Structures are given as structure tokens and as C-alpha cells.
VMD Tcl script that draws the C-alpha trace (Angstrom):
set ca {
  {8.01 17.80 -3.01}
  {9.72 17.78 -6.45}
  {7.27 15.81 -8.49}
  {3.54 15.61 -9.20}
  {1.24 14.50 -6.43}
  {3.05 12.13 -3.92}
  {1.13 9.06 -2.95}
  {3.48 6.39 -1.44}
  {6.84 5.90 0.18}
  {9.27 3.15 1.02}
  {12.24 3.38 3.30}
  {15.49 1.52 2.98}
  {19.25 2.12 3.51}
  {18.69 5.52 5.11}
  {16.71 6.83 2.08}
  {13.10 7.40 1.47}
  {11.74 6.58 -1.99}
  {8.64 8.69 -2.69}
  {6.47 8.02 -5.81}
  {4.16 10.49 -7.40}
  {1.40 10.54 -9.96}
  {0.71 13.14 -12.60}
  {-1.44 15.98 -11.26}
  {-2.62 19.26 -12.72}
  {0.06 19.47 -15.26}
  {2.85 18.43 -12.92}
  {4.67 15.09 -13.90}
  {4.94 12.18 -11.46}
  {7.80 9.90 -10.92}
  {10.37 9.03 -8.22}
  {11.87 11.36 -5.60}
  {14.71 10.23 -3.40}
  {15.52 11.67 -0.01}
  {18.54 10.98 2.33}
  {16.73 10.63 5.74}
  {19.76 9.77 7.85}
  {19.04 13.08 9.66}
  {15.25 12.82 10.26}
  {14.84 16.44 11.07}
  {16.45 17.54 7.78}
  {15.75 15.23 4.83}
  {17.94 15.97 1.83}
  {16.71 15.63 -1.77}
  {19.14 13.46 -3.62}
  {17.50 12.57 -6.95}
  {14.45 13.06 -9.14}
  {13.61 10.37 -11.73}
  {11.07 10.48 -14.43}
  {10.39 8.65 -17.68}
  {8.84 10.12 -20.82}
  {5.15 9.11 -21.24}
  {5.35 7.03 -18.07}
  {4.84 9.09 -14.98}
  {1.85 7.95 -13.04}
  {3.55 5.89 -10.30}
  {1.45 4.81 -7.40}
  {3.23 2.38 -5.06}
  {6.76 1.38 -4.01}
  {8.50 -1.50 -2.13}
  {11.98 -2.60 -1.52}
  {13.90 -5.86 -1.11}
  {17.62 -5.78 -0.33}
  {19.20 -3.57 -2.99}
  {16.13 -3.47 -5.27}
  {13.21 -1.03 -5.46}
  {9.91 -1.98 -7.10}
  {7.62 0.77 -8.37}
  {4.07 0.30 -9.73}
  {3.65 2.06 -13.12}
  {0.34 2.58 -14.95}
  {2.14 2.00 -18.35}
  {4.87 -0.63 -17.78}
  {3.82 -2.93 -14.94}
  {6.47 -3.00 -12.29}
  {9.61 -0.94 -12.66}
  {12.76 -2.58 -11.21}
  {15.48 -0.31 -9.88}
  {18.99 -1.09 -8.51}
  {19.46 0.84 -5.26}
  {22.88 -0.54 -4.28}
  {23.83 3.15 -4.46}
  {20.83 4.34 -2.38}
  {20.79 7.98 -3.49}
  {21.16 7.06 -7.18}
  {18.53 4.44 -8.27}
  {19.23 2.89 -11.68}
  {16.32 1.54 -13.66}
  {17.02 -1.99 -14.79}
  {13.83 -3.29 -16.45}
  {10.08 -3.47 -16.30}
  {8.08 -6.70 -15.61}
  {6.39 -8.64 -16.91}
  {7.69 -6.94 -19.99}
  {4.27 -5.80 -21.47}
  {2.07 -2.79 -21.27}
  {0.04 -3.11 -18.14}
  {-1.26 -0.86 -15.48}
  {0.11 -1.91 -12.03}
  {-1.48 -0.09 -9.14}
  {0.08 -1.43 -6.10}
  {2.91 -3.71 -5.04}
  {3.68 -5.85 -1.95}
  {6.76 -7.97 -1.04}
  {6.58 -11.04 1.19}
  {9.81 -12.90 1.49}
  {10.72 -14.14 -2.05}
  {7.38 -13.15 -3.42}
  {6.43 -9.89 -5.19}
  {2.74 -9.24 -5.67}
  {1.43 -6.53 -8.08}
  {-2.27 -5.56 -8.32}
  {-3.20 -4.52 -11.83}
  {-6.19 -2.43 -13.10}
  {-6.58 -4.95 -15.88}
  {-7.96 -8.48 -16.13}
  {-4.54 -9.82 -15.16}
  {-5.57 -9.59 -11.51}
  {-2.63 -10.00 -9.07}
  {0.68 -10.78 -10.66}
  {2.87 -13.12 -8.67}
  {6.64 -12.98 -9.16}
  {9.52 -15.06 -7.70}
  {12.13 -12.55 -6.42}
  {14.69 -15.00 -5.04}
  {17.03 -13.02 -7.29}
  {15.57 -9.54 -6.43}
  {16.62 -7.74 -9.50}
  {15.36 -10.44 -11.89}
  {11.66 -11.08 -11.02}
  {10.17 -14.17 -12.63}
  {6.43 -14.11 -13.36}
  {4.88 -17.29 -11.81}
  {1.21 -16.70 -12.22}
  {-1.65 -14.27 -12.57}
  {-4.39 -14.58 -9.89}
  {-7.87 -13.38 -10.76}
  {-10.45 -13.88 -8.01}
  {-13.79 -15.50 -8.82}
  {-16.97 -13.51 -9.25}
  {-15.08 -10.45 -10.51}
  {-16.65 -10.19 -13.99}
  {-18.15 -6.77 -13.20}
  {-15.15 -5.48 -11.33}
  {-11.92 -7.54 -12.16}
  {-9.63 -5.03 -10.64}
  {-7.90 -5.68 -7.36}
  {-6.76 -2.55 -5.50}
  {-4.21 -3.75 -2.89}
  {-2.99 -6.88 -1.12}
  {-1.29 -8.20 1.93}
  {0.62 -11.56 2.08}
  {2.20 -13.77 4.73}
  {3.07 -17.45 5.03}
  {1.89 -18.21 1.60}
  {-1.61 -16.65 2.15}
  {-2.73 -13.87 -0.07}
  {-5.32 -11.32 1.11}
  {-6.67 -9.13 -1.64}
  {-8.59 -5.87 -1.10}
  {-10.68 -6.33 -4.23}
  {-12.67 -3.12 -4.49}
  {-16.39 -3.74 -4.78}
  {-15.85 -7.53 -4.58}
  {-14.73 -7.33 -0.92}
  {-11.80 -8.93 0.79}
  {-10.66 -12.12 -0.90}
  {-8.40 -14.69 0.80}
  {-6.42 -17.16 -1.30}
  {-3.79 -19.85 -0.67}
  {-0.80 -18.81 -2.83}
  {1.60 -21.32 -1.23}
  {1.76 -23.03 -4.55}
  {1.94 -19.99 -6.95}
  {1.24 -22.10 -10.02}
  {-2.08 -23.21 -8.48}
  {-3.60 -20.35 -6.37}
  {-6.80 -21.46 -4.55}
  {-9.47 -19.03 -3.50}
  {-10.49 -19.81 0.11}
  {-13.21 -17.20 0.81}
  {-14.56 -13.71 0.22}
  {-15.95 -11.21 2.73}
  {-18.48 -8.94 0.96}
  {-20.31 -5.98 2.37}
  {-22.84 -3.53 0.83}
  {-21.97 -0.04 -0.56}
  {-18.36 -0.22 0.19}
  {-15.07 -0.51 -1.65}
  {-12.32 -2.80 -0.08}
  {-9.18 -0.73 -0.36}
  {-6.52 -1.85 2.09}
  {-5.90 -4.63 4.65}
  {-3.33 -5.85 7.19}
  {-3.37 -9.28 8.82}
  {-2.05 -10.56 12.23}
  {-2.39 -13.27 14.76}
  {-4.15 -12.51 18.05}
  {-4.71 -15.21 20.74}
  {-4.32 -17.88 18.14}
  {-6.89 -16.34 15.78}
  {-6.11 -14.85 12.29}
  {-7.45 -11.33 12.31}
  {-7.79 -9.06 9.28}
  {-8.08 -5.31 9.52}
  {-9.79 -3.95 6.39}
  {-10.54 -0.43 5.31}
  {-12.58 0.89 2.43}
  {-12.24 4.09 0.43}
  {-15.11 6.45 -0.11}
  {-17.70 8.05 2.16}
  {-18.16 6.29 5.41}
  {-15.20 3.99 4.65}
  {-14.31 2.95 8.19}
  {-12.20 0.17 9.67}
  {-13.58 -3.25 9.90}
  {-11.93 -6.02 11.99}
  {-12.50 -9.51 10.69}
  {-11.90 -12.91 12.29}
  {-10.74 -14.89 9.19}
  {-9.29 -17.89 10.91}
  {-11.73 -19.92 8.80}
  {-11.66 -17.99 5.42}
  {-14.84 -19.80 4.43}
  {-16.67 -18.17 7.27}
  {-15.20 -14.75 7.89}
  {-16.94 -12.81 10.62}
  {-16.80 -9.07 11.62}
  {-15.78 -8.85 15.21}
  {-15.12 -5.03 15.60}
  {-14.90 -1.70 13.87}
  {-13.48 1.80 14.34}
  {-15.02 4.98 12.88}
  {-14.10 8.58 12.49}
  {-16.16 11.24 10.61}
  {-18.38 9.74 7.97}
  {-17.29 12.09 5.15}
  {-13.61 11.16 5.51}
  {-11.95 7.98 4.01}
  {-9.25 5.64 4.99}
  {-6.45 5.09 2.46}
  {-3.64 2.85 3.81}
  {-2.64 0.83 6.92}
  {0.33 -0.88 8.49}
  {0.17 -3.42 11.29}
  {3.16 -3.54 13.71}
  {2.66 -5.85 16.58}
  {-0.46 -4.70 18.33}
  {-0.50 -1.30 16.86}
  {-2.32 -0.38 13.65}
  {-1.21 2.66 11.73}
  {-3.69 4.22 9.35}
  {-3.50 7.07 6.94}
  {-6.96 8.57 6.86}
  {-6.77 11.36 4.23}
  {-8.08 14.51 5.98}
  {-7.97 12.81 9.40}
  {-4.21 12.44 9.02}
  {-2.31 9.60 10.76}
  {-4.15 7.57 13.39}
  {-2.59 4.90 15.48}
  {-4.76 2.30 17.14}
  {-4.10 -0.18 19.96}
  {-5.61 -3.43 18.58}
  {-4.41 -5.70 21.33}
  {-8.05 -6.47 21.84}
  {-9.14 -6.59 18.16}
  {-12.82 -6.37 19.04}
  {-12.25 -2.84 20.45}
  {-9.58 -0.84 18.55}
  {-8.58 2.17 20.56}
  {-6.83 5.30 19.34}
  {-3.64 5.93 21.21}
  {-1.95 8.59 19.06}
  {-2.58 10.85 16.05}
  {-1.04 13.55 13.86}
  {-3.12 15.74 11.71}
  {-1.28 16.23 8.46}
  {-4.16 18.16 6.79}
  {-4.24 21.92 6.88}
  {-7.12 23.83 5.28}
  {-4.69 26.61 4.26}
  {-2.38 24.42 2.12}
  {-2.66 25.35 -1.50}
  {-4.03 22.72 -3.88}
  {-6.43 21.03 -1.50}
  {-9.48 20.08 -3.69}
  {-11.53 17.12 -2.50}
  {-12.18 14.80 0.40}
  {-9.64 12.25 -1.03}
  {-6.85 14.48 -0.05}
  {-4.39 14.40 2.80}
  {-2.43 11.52 4.34}
  {-2.09 8.67 1.92}
  {1.20 6.73 1.91}
  {2.65 5.15 4.98}
  {5.74 3.23 6.28}
  {6.82 2.13 9.80}
  {10.19 0.57 9.26}
  {11.02 0.14 12.92}
  {13.56 2.92 13.42}
  {11.44 4.80 15.85}
  {9.93 7.01 13.12}
  {6.77 6.95 11.05}
  {7.03 8.11 7.37}
  {3.86 9.61 6.01}
  {3.08 10.96 2.58}
  {0.58 13.79 2.40}
  {-0.72 14.50 -1.00}
  {-0.08 18.21 -0.81}
  {2.62 18.55 1.82}
  {4.80 15.65 0.62}
  {6.98 13.58 2.87}
  {6.48 13.95 6.66}
  {8.75 12.12 9.20}
  {7.10 11.72 12.60}
  {8.90 10.60 15.70}
  {7.19 7.94 17.86}
  {7.09 8.80 21.56}
}
mol new
graphics top color blue
foreach p $ca { graphics top sphere $p radius 0.5 }
foreach p [lrange $ca 0 end-1] q [lrange $ca 1 end] { graphics top cylinder $p $q radius 0.2 }
display resetview
């Protein structure tokens, strides 16, 4: 890996866009790989910006790449030439720390580590995002920083750190309504994915820290969210990210690597595949929040995983 400490990846147009953060004197930024030959990725470009190199999340829409920057909000790149991204602008045009981004249809959501909460953009014209609103969940005075989010059908699901999982109706972006919060003691809501199972709306929620396991919530009625299942691995190892594809849930679990769960029965998630990315002998391993972190499952028969030390790994699904 050419830059910093890799943390996330998005895949589009036969290329993998890996973002990195500053780490131990190494500068973060964007690294582009041609992955048309999955067994032999080819490094095509390295992109950095002076004084702005802590990049934590990436997403694409059509010929546009969005990158979360801790200095400039969301960076907008033209990737019409996939191997040669061209920086167009940053939005919303102010100094703000964007931590994660998520795209659903013509909406771009950016979670900030400031009291701006979740920024909501119209991306009907993908390369010209328009800020529509800033959503700050209630009861967040002591911790106003959302970590990540999932969105579908106008509903916004925010993994809101120590606040818990917050569900909001964002179908009218100018008037976002909070519908409910699922809180739990001594945990940190970090990532979530939502699907429909037997007519019920089910959220898979994972924390980050010691004993941060997977919780399965029935959130059909967001005012009365109920835990209906869970899945645990070693207590000392934490979840980082997750992607739901049909009835399979893919989870990057730091030192536990990639875990794939059959969630066709959400009350009893069952592991059906795994790949341990973590190797004790890798140089630079230094704490329990190390290992598999970024994750994409674009539907091409492969799983793209970013390991914080090993970089981009491309795994074939059997």
C-alpha cells in the first residue's frame, strides 16, 4: 500500500479507490488500483493534498468519487477517467471534519465529528452536491458526533456512538424527523446495515471496542426497537464495518478478519465463511483495533477488504 494506513475502499469502473489516514509519519490520501485482473491489481495513481491527508471513507456514484476528509468535509473527484481521479471541489465549502460518507440514490450523507451532525446533500448532479440540511439527533449534547450511517427509501439510520442507533425519517430533507433511538449500556454504536426479512425491518448493528459484538434489532416500529438476536466472537476483538447483501452479512472484525453470516433467520445469524486477514508476524501491528477494516461487496463475485497493515485484499467468493 502506497499511503499511510489504509482504512476504506470503494470499487467502480474496474478500479478500487483506497483511502488512507496519516499514521506514524506516513501521509494518508487516495490510492487507485486497476482491479480488472483480480489476481494482479495494478497501482495506477497516488493522490495527496498538503495539510489534508486524513481520509477515512469513500463512496462513488456514476463518474464521481466522494471522500471524507478531516479538514475539508467531502472531497469530490471526477473519475470519468477511472485511473486518473481529478479533484473538483470540497463540500460544503467550509473547514469541517467528515468521518464517513454514504450514498443512497440521489442523496449523499456525511457524518461529521462536529456539531453539524449528518450533512445531507442532493447529488442529482453527482459532481455538484447541494447541501440540503444538517441533521443532529436529539439528546446528543454530551456526544454530538455520529460515526456512520445507512440509508434507504428516505429513512436514515445513524450509528451514533455512545448515543446508540438513531432512526430518522429523511424523506423530506429540509425537515428530518427523529423516529426513535436504541440505546444500550457500555457500548459504542459504530456501524449498521438494514434489510427487510419476512415483512419486518431488521437492523444489524455493531459497536467498536471491547466486547463490541453484533446485535440484531427489529426496528419495524422505530419507537419500540427490540433486540431479537446477536452474534459474538472473542470478547477482546471489535467489529468495524458491515455490508448486507441479500441474506448474507459481511463483517470486517479487525483481528478476526472477514466474517460472512447467513442472516436468513435474523434471530440466529450463522457464520458460513471467513478469511483471517490478520497475521501476528505482519510489521506494524500495534493494538486490538488493527486488522480488517474497510469492506465492499460490489456483486462481481469478489469481496474487497482493506486490512490496516496489509492493504487491499481481493477475495473470491466460492
